[in-house]
C-alpha positions in Angstrom: 13.0 -9.5 -17.6 15.5 -11.4 -14.8 12.8 -11.4 -12.5 10.0 -12.3 -14.7 12.0 -15.6 -15.9 14.2 -16.6 -12.9 12.8 -15.2 -9.7 9.0 -16.1 -10.1 9.5 -19.5 -11.4 11.9 -20.1 -8.3 9.5 -18.7 -5.8 6.2 -20.9 -7.7 8.2 -23.9 -7.1 9.3 -23.0 -3.3 5.6 -22.3 -2.6 4.3 -25.5 -4.1 6.6 -27.8 -2.6 5.9 -25.8 0.5 2.5 -26.1 0.4 2.5 -29.7 -1.2 4.5 -31.0 2.3 1.8 -29.5 4.2 -1.5 -30.5 2.5 0.1 -33.7 0.2 1.0 -33.0 -3.6 -2.2 -34.5 -5.1 -4.3 -31.8 -2.8 -2.0 -29.3 -4.2 -2.0 -30.5 -7.6 -5.7 -30.7 -7.8 -5.8 -26.9 -5.8 -3.5 -25.4 -8.8 -6.5 -26.8 -10.9 -9.3 -25.8 -9.3 -7.8 -22.3 -9.4 -7.3 -22.3 -12.9 -11.0 -23.7 -13.5 -12.6 -21.0 -11.0 -10.3 -18.5 -12.5 -11.0 -19.2 -16.1 -15.0 -19.0 -15.3 -14.5 -15.6 -13.5 -12.3 -14.3 -16.5 -14.7 -15.2 -18.9 -17.6 -13.2 -17.1 -15.7 -10.1 -16.3 -14.2 -10.2 -20.1 -18.0 -10.3 -21.2 -18.8 -7.6 -19.3 -15.9 -5.2 -19.6 -16.5 -5.9 -23.4 -20.0 -4.4 -23.0 -19.0 -1.7 -21.2 -16.7 -0.6 -24.0 -19.5 -1.3 -26.5 -21.7 1.2 -24.6 -19.3 3.9 -24.6 -17.9 3.1 -28.3 -21.5 3.3 -29.4 -21.8 6.9 -27.7 -18.8 8.1 -29.7 -16.5 7.7 -27.1 -13.1 6.0 -27.3 -13.3 3.3 -24.2 -9.5 3.5 -23.4 -10.4 2.4 -19.5 -12.4 -0.4 -21.2 -9.3 -1.6 -23.6 -6.9 -1.1 -20.5 -9.1 -3.4 -18.4 -9.5 -6.0 -21.4 -5.7 -6.0 -21.4 -5.2 -6.6 -17.8 -7.8 -9.4 -18.4 -5.6 -11.3 -21.0 -2.9 -11.1 -18.5 -4.7 -12.4 -15.5 -6.2 -15.0 -17.9 -2.1 -16.2 -18.8 -0.8 -15.6 -15.0 -4.4 -18.0 -14.2 -3.5 -20.9 -16.2 0.6 -21.2 -15.3 0.7 -23.3 -12.2 1.4 -21.8 -9.1 0.4 -20.2 -6.4 1.9 -16.6 -6.5 0.6 -16.0 -10.1 -2.5 -17.4 -9.3 -2.9 -14.5 -6.7 -1.7 -11.9 -9.0 -4.1 -13.1 -11.9 -7.1 -13.1 -9.3 -6.2 -9.5 -8.3 -6.1 -8.4 -11.8 -9.2 -10.3 -12.5 -11.5 -8.6 -9.5 -12.6 -5.5 -10.4 -11.4 -3.1 -7.9 -7.8 -4.3 -8.5 -8.4 -4.3 -12.2 -9.8 -1.2 -12.4 -7.3 0.7 -9.9 -4.4 -1.1 -12.4 -6.1 0.6 -15.6 -6.1 3.9 -14.2 -2.5 4.1 -13.7 -2.0 2.6 -17.6 -4.2 4.8 -19.3 -2.5 8.3 -18.7 0.5 6.7 -20.1 -1.0 6.1 -23.2 0.1 8.6 -25.6 -2.9 10.4 -26.5 -3.6 12.1 -30.6 -1.9 16.0 -30.2 -4.5 18.7 -30.3 -3.7 21.0 -32.9 -4.1 24.6 -31.5 -5.2 27.6 -33.7 -3.6 31.3 -33.4 -6.7 32.3 -30.8 -5.6 29.4 -28.5 -8.9 27.1 -29.3 -8.3 23.5 -30.5 -8.5 23.0 -34.1 -9.1 20.1 -36.3 -6.1 19.6 -38.4 -7.8 19.7 -41.6 -5.6 21.3 -44.7 -7.3 23.7 -46.9 -6.6 23.9 -50.6 -7.3 23.4 -54.0 -6.5 20.5 -56.2 -7.0 20.0 -60.2 -6.8 16.2 -61.6 -4.7 15.9 -64.8 -5.0 12.9 -66.6 -2.4 11.3 -69.0 
C-alpha cells in the first residue's frame, strides 16, 4: 500500500514534469487528456467483447471465470487510464490490451477458490445432496 499511495504519485509527478519540460506544459496536459479519451474508447470496446464472451460461456452452462477476471482487470485499467499520468496510463493500456489482460487473468483465475467437490466412498465426485425424510407439523 505504501508503494501505491506514495511512490506511484511521486513517479507520476516526476514523469509529468520531465515530459512537460521537453514538450511543453500545454502539450503534456493535452497528451494526458488524449490518452484518457483513447483509453476509455478502447475500454468500452474491449468491455463489450469480454461481456459477450462471458454471456456465450454462461449460456453454454459454463462459469465464465476467465471473462470475469478480465472484466475486473478492465475496470482497473479504466481507473488507471483516467488517473492523470504516464505510468498509470502505461499500466492501464497494458491491461487494456488483450494479450496483457488475458495473461494477467490467467494468473488470477487459479487463485480464486473453487467450490469443494464432495467425494463419494468409491472415489468419484458426488453432489452435496443429503437424503432424508421430513414431516411437517402444523401448530
